[in-house]
C-alpha positions as CSV (number, residue, x, y, z in Angstrom):
1,M,0.0,0.0,0.0
2,R,1.5,3.3,-1.1
3,I,0.2,6.5,0.5
4,A,1.1,10.0,-0.7
5,I,1.3,12.7,1.9
6,D,1.1,16.4,1.1
7,V,3.8,17.3,3.5
8,M,3.6,21.0,2.8
9,G,-0.1,21.3,3.8
10,G,-1.3,22.4,7.2
11,D,-0.7,25.0,9.9
12,H,2.4,23.2,11.2
13,A,3.9,21.8,8.0
14,P,6.2,20.2,7.2
15,G,7.3,19.3,10.7
16,T,4.2,17.5,12.1
17,N,3.5,15.8,8.8
18,V,7.0,14.3,8.7
19,E,6.9,13.3,12.4
20,G,3.5,11.6,11.9
21,A,4.8,9.8,8.9
22,L,7.9,8.5,10.7
23,R,5.7,7.2,13.5
24,A,3.4,5.5,11.1
25,A,6.2,4.0,9.0
26,K,7.7,2.4,12.1
27,E,4.4,0.9,13.2
28,W,3.1,-0.4,9.9
29,Q,5.7,-2.1,7.8
30,D,3.2,-3.0,5.0
31,I,2.9,0.6,3.9
32,E,5.1,2.8,1.7
33,L,4.8,6.6,2.4
34,V,5.6,9.1,-0.3
35,L,6.4,12.4,1.2
36,V,5.4,15.0,-1.4
37,G,7.0,18.4,-1.0
38,D,10.1,20.5,-0.9
39,S,13.0,18.0,-0.4
40,A,15.2,20.7,1.1
41,Q,12.8,21.2,3.9
42,I,11.8,17.5,4.3
43,E,15.3,15.9,4.5
44,P,16.5,17.6,7.7
45,L,13.3,16.4,9.4
46,L,13.9,12.8,8.6
47,T,15.7,11.9,11.8
48,E,15.6,8.3,10.8
49,K,16.1,6.7,7.4
50,L,13.4,4.1,7.0
51,P,13.0,1.8,4.0
52,N,9.3,2.5,3.6
53,I,9.6,6.3,3.3
54,R,10.7,8.2,0.2
55,I,10.5,11.8,-0.9
56,H,8.8,13.1,-4.1
57,H,10.2,16.6,-4.6
58,T,7.8,19.4,-5.6
59,S,8.5,23.1,-6.0
60,E,5.2,24.8,-5.2
61,V,2.8,25.0,-2.3
62,I,-1.0,25.9,-2.2
63,E,-1.4,28.4,0.5
64,A,-4.4,28.9,2.8
65,E,-5.3,32.2,1.2
66,D,-5.1,30.8,-2.4
67,E,-8.3,30.6,-4.4
68,P,-8.8,26.8,-4.6
69,V,-9.7,26.1,-8.2
70,K,-7.3,28.6,-9.7
71,A,-4.5,27.3,-7.4
72,V,-5.1,23.7,-8.5
73,R,-5.1,24.6,-12.2
74,R,-2.1,27.0,-12.1
75,K,0.2,25.4,-9.6
76,K,0.9,22.2,-11.4
77,D,3.8,21.3,-9.2
78,A,2.1,22.0,-5.9
79,S,2.5,19.2,-3.3
80,M,-1.2,18.7,-3.0
81,V,-1.8,18.6,-6.8
82,V,1.1,16.2,-7.3
83,A,-0.2,13.9,-4.6
84,G,-3.5,13.8,-6.3
85,R,-1.9,13.1,-9.6
86,L,0.0,10.1,-8.1
87,V,-3.4,8.7,-7.0
88,K,-4.9,9.4,-10.5
89,E,-2.0,7.7,-12.2
90,K,-2.1,4.7,-9.8
91,Q,1.4,5.5,-8.5
92,A,-0.2,5.9,-5.1
93,D,-3.2,4.1,-3.6
94,A,-4.3,7.1,-1.4
95,M,-3.4,10.7,-0.5
96,I,-3.5,12.7,2.7
97,S,-3.4,16.4,3.1
98,A,-4.0,18.9,6.0
99,G,-3.9,21.8,3.5
100,N,-6.4,24.2,2.0
101,T,-9.8,22.4,2.2
102,G,-11.3,24.0,-0.9
103,A,-8.1,23.2,-2.9
104,L,-8.3,19.6,-1.7
105,M,-11.9,19.4,-2.9
106,A,-10.8,20.8,-6.3
107,T,-7.9,18.3,-6.4
108,G,-10.3,15.5,-5.8
109,L,-12.6,16.6,-8.5
110,L,-10.2,18.0,-11.1
111,I,-7.2,15.7,-10.6
112,V,-8.3,12.4,-9.0
113,G,-11.7,12.6,-10.7
114,R,-15.3,11.9,-9.7
115,M,-16.5,8.3,-9.3
116,E,-18.9,7.2,-12.0
117,G,-22.5,7.8,-10.9
118,I,-21.6,10.3,-8.2
119,E,-22.9,13.8,-8.8
120,R,-21.2,15.5,-5.8
121,P,-18.5,14.0,-3.6
122,A,-18.9,14.6,0.1
123,L,-16.5,15.4,2.9
124,A,-17.2,12.9,5.7
125,P,-15.5,13.7,9.0
126,M,-16.1,11.8,12.2
127,I,-17.6,13.8,15.0
128,P,-16.6,12.5,18.5
129,T,-19.6,11.5,20.6
130,M,-20.0,10.8,24.3
131,Q,-20.1,7.0,23.5
132,G,-16.3,7.0,23.9
133,V,-13.1,7.2,21.9
134,G,-13.5,5.5,18.5
135,Q,-17.3,5.6,18.7
136,G,-17.8,8.7,16.6
137,L,-20.5,9.8,14.2
138,L,-19.7,9.9,10.4
139,C,-21.3,13.1,9.0
140,L,-21.6,14.0,5.4
141,D,-21.5,16.5,3.9
142,L,-19.8,18.9,6.2
143,G,-18.4,21.4,3.7
144,A,-17.6,20.0,0.3
145,N,-20.9,21.3,-1.2
146,M,-22.9,24.2,0.2
147,D,-26.0,23.1,-1.6
148,A,-27.4,19.6,-2.2
149,S,-30.4,17.9,-3.7
150,A,-32.4,15.1,-2.2
151,E,-30.7,12.7,-4.6
152,N,-27.3,14.0,-3.4
153,L,-28.3,13.2,0.2
154,L,-29.4,9.7,-0.8
155,Q,-25.9,9.1,-2.3
156,Y,-24.3,10.5,0.8
157,A,-26.3,8.0,2.9
158,I,-25.3,5.1,0.7
159,M,-21.6,6.0,0.6
160,G,-21.6,6.6,4.4
161,S,-23.2,3.2,5.0
162,V,-20.6,1.4,2.9
163,Y,-17.8,3.3,4.5
164,R,-18.9,2.5,8.1
165,S,-19.6,-1.1,7.2
166,K,-16.2,-1.6,5.6
167,V,-13.9,0.6,7.8
168,D,-15.6,0.3,11.2
169,G,-17.2,-3.2,10.9
170,I,-20.8,-2.0,11.6
171,S,-23.1,-4.6,9.9
172,Q,-26.1,-2.3,9.7
173,P,-25.0,1.3,10.3
174,R,-27.9,3.6,11.5
175,V,-28.5,6.6,9.2
176,G,-30.1,9.8,10.5
177,L,-31.2,12.9,8.6
178,L,-30.3,16.1,10.3
179,N,-33.5,18.1,10.8
180,V,-35.2,20.6,13.1
181,G,-37.4,17.9,14.6
182,T,-37.9,14.1,14.6
183,E,-41.4,14.1,13.2
184,T,-41.7,12.7,9.6
185,M,-43.0,15.9,8.0
186,K,-40.6,18.3,9.8
187,G,-38.1,20.4,7.9
188,N,-37.8,22.3,4.6
189,E,-38.4,21.0,1.1
190,L,-35.0,19.4,0.8
191,T,-35.3,17.4,4.0
192,K,-38.8,16.3,3.3
193,A,-37.8,15.1,-0.2
194,A,-34.7,13.4,1.2
195,F,-36.7,11.7,3.9
196,A,-38.9,10.0,1.3
197,L,-35.9,8.8,-0.7
198,L,-34.0,7.6,2.4
199,S,-37.1,5.7,3.6
200,Q,-37.0,3.6,0.4
201,A,-33.2,3.1,0.2
202,P,-31.4,-0.1,0.9
203,I,-29.9,1.3,4.2
204,H,-30.9,1.3,7.9
205,F,-32.6,4.7,8.0
206,I,-33.8,5.7,11.5
207,G,-35.4,9.0,10.5
208,N,-34.8,12.6,11.5
209,V,-32.2,13.5,14.1
210,E,-32.0,16.9,15.9
211,A,-28.7,18.7,16.4
212,S,-29.2,18.5,20.2
213,N,-28.8,14.7,20.0
214,V,-25.8,14.6,17.7
215,L,-23.2,14.2,20.5
216,R,-25.3,11.4,22.1
217,G,-24.4,9.1,19.3
218,N,-27.9,7.8,18.6
219,C,-27.0,7.1,14.9
220,D,-23.8,6.0,13.1
221,I,-24.2,8.3,10.0
222,L,-25.6,11.8,9.8
223,V,-26.7,13.1,6.5
224,C,-27.1,16.8,5.6
225,D,-26.1,19.5,3.1
226,G,-22.7,21.1,3.5
227,F,-24.0,24.5,4.5
228,V,-26.1,23.2,7.4
229,G,-23.5,20.6,8.3
230,N,-20.6,23.0,8.5
231,I,-22.5,25.4,10.7
232,M,-23.4,22.5,13.0
233,L,-19.7,21.4,13.2
234,K,-18.3,24.8,14.0
235,S,-21.0,25.4,16.5
236,L,-20.1,22.2,18.3
237,E,-16.4,22.9,18.1
238,G,-16.9,26.5,19.4
239,A,-19.2,25.3,22.3
240,L,-16.7,22.6,23.4
241,D,-13.8,25.1,23.3
242,V,-15.8,27.6,25.4
243,I,-16.8,25.0,28.0
244,F,-13.3,23.7,28.6
245,S,-11.9,27.2,28.6
246,E,-14.4,28.3,31.3
247,L,-13.8,25.2,33.3
248,K,-10.1,25.8,33.3
249,T,-10.7,29.4,34.5
250,E,-13.2,28.4,37.2
251,F,-10.9,25.6,38.6
252,T,-8.0,28.0,39.0
253,R,-9.9,30.9,40.5
254,T,-9.4,30.2,44.2
255,A,-7.5,27.7,46.4
256,F,-10.7,25.8,47.1
257,S,-11.5,25.6,43.3
258,K,-8.0,24.4,42.6
259,I,-8.5,21.5,45.0
260,A,-11.8,20.7,43.4
261,G,-10.2,20.9,40.0
262,A,-7.4,18.5,41.1
263,I,-10.1,16.0,42.2
264,L,-12.1,16.3,39.0
265,R,-9.0,16.4,36.7
266,P,-9.0,12.7,35.7
267,G,-12.7,12.7,34.8
268,L,-12.3,16.0,32.8
269,R,-9.3,14.5,31.0
270,R,-11.4,11.5,30.0
271,L,-14.2,13.8,28.8
272,K,-11.8,15.9,26.8
273,Q,-10.3,12.7,25.2
274,K,-13.8,11.7,24.1
275,G,-14.0,14.9,22.1
276,D,-10.5,14.8,20.7
277,S,-10.8,14.7,16.9
278,S,-7.1,13.9,16.4
279,E,-8.0,10.3,17.4
280,Y,-9.9,9.9,14.1
281,G,-7.0,11.3,12.0
282,G,-9.0,12.7,9.1
283,A,-12.1,12.8,6.9
284,P,-12.4,10.9,3.7
285,L,-13.6,12.7,0.5
286,L,-16.2,10.1,-0.5
287,G,-17.3,9.9,-4.2
288,V,-14.0,10.5,-5.9
289,D,-12.3,7.8,-7.8
290,G,-9.5,7.2,-5.3
291,L,-8.9,7.5,-1.6
292,V,-8.5,11.1,-0.5
293,I,-8.2,11.9,3.2
294,K,-8.5,15.5,4.6
295,C,-6.7,16.1,8.0
296,H,-7.5,19.1,10.1
297,G,-5.4,22.2,9.3
298,S,-4.1,22.3,12.8
299,S,-3.3,18.5,12.9
300,N,-0.4,17.5,15.2
301,A,1.8,14.5,14.6
302,T,-0.7,12.1,16.3
303,A,-3.5,13.3,14.0
304,V,-1.3,12.8,10.9
305,K,-0.3,9.3,12.1
306,N,-4.0,8.4,12.7
307,G,-4.8,9.8,9.2
308,I,-2.4,7.3,7.8
309,R,-3.9,4.6,9.9
310,L,-7.3,5.5,8.5
311,A,-6.1,5.4,4.9
312,R,-4.4,2.0,5.5
313,H,-7.5,0.5,7.0
314,A,-9.7,1.9,4.2
315,L,-7.3,0.5,1.6
316,M,-7.2,-2.9,3.3
317,N,-11.0,-3.0,3.1
318,D,-11.2,-1.7,-0.5
319,V,-13.6,1.0,0.4
320,V,-13.5,3.0,-2.9
321,Q,-14.4,-0.1,-5.0
322,A,-17.1,-1.1,-2.5
323,I,-18.7,2.3,-2.8
324,S,-18.5,2.3,-6.6
325,T,-20.1,-1.2,-6.7
326,E,-23.0,-0.1,-4.4
327,I,-23.6,3.2,-6.4
328,S,-23.7,1.3,-9.7
329,K,-26.5,-0.9,-8.4
330,G,-28.8,2.2,-8.3
331,K,-28.4,3.1,-11.9
């Protein structure tokens, strides 16, 4: 299994990407990691020479402020674009990037290519739930497409079901539709039309799910359009950040609160670990004709390593072909 890593992408590139790759290469001997980026910056960071790591030099980088489609089309030798091209040309089985999200979407569509039968690929991150580490909720779409049709949501549900079945071993993953209420006729025209399609689809559809229940983990897959999904995701991230920040302030305010904080610290640490997205590594871009994984822009070395673990596991279970086969059945 050969995995291309856009080493120049992300807030802490290339350091954390190289460190994560080194950790992964030592743990899994059955993978070959191709570090795509500026060799002059990468080589000094390779503190160990491992046989399953090699460098693919590139001269350009897509920056966070670049306009995604223009950057992908004009920067032919950008690390992200070259990693996508390696997947397209079957020189790599998967690619990982923590870079510009919009540019990665464009790379998936323009370079790797859309899977036959898929109108719009979806970004599908795992949202941590209170069920525990590793028991997250796969959500799609959370930002690849701001608008979606009911047919798009149906394809998201099918792709998500195949993914969770193959990658996480869930025999009948529960699919929920994000809505403003659980009643059948709740929502706007999109969710009403999607509800009807999902009810007839060959999936385990459990109905509408309210945002207030998302962290409770009452379904395995949550389907929504990218606009609503992205707002939900950032609202959850913001709320969790505020809560933990305020707890830290309160537990350091007085001598008594410091004692209380010390007593509660183990429990709070476990709670924070449940919400640690770095445990999941990254989000697959489902619906493109190759395995593309998006890591968070602020990913540390642990997140990068876990992104590689995710790619390895998805490749072992042939997720892309499984999704393609399932989508072709509905033609």
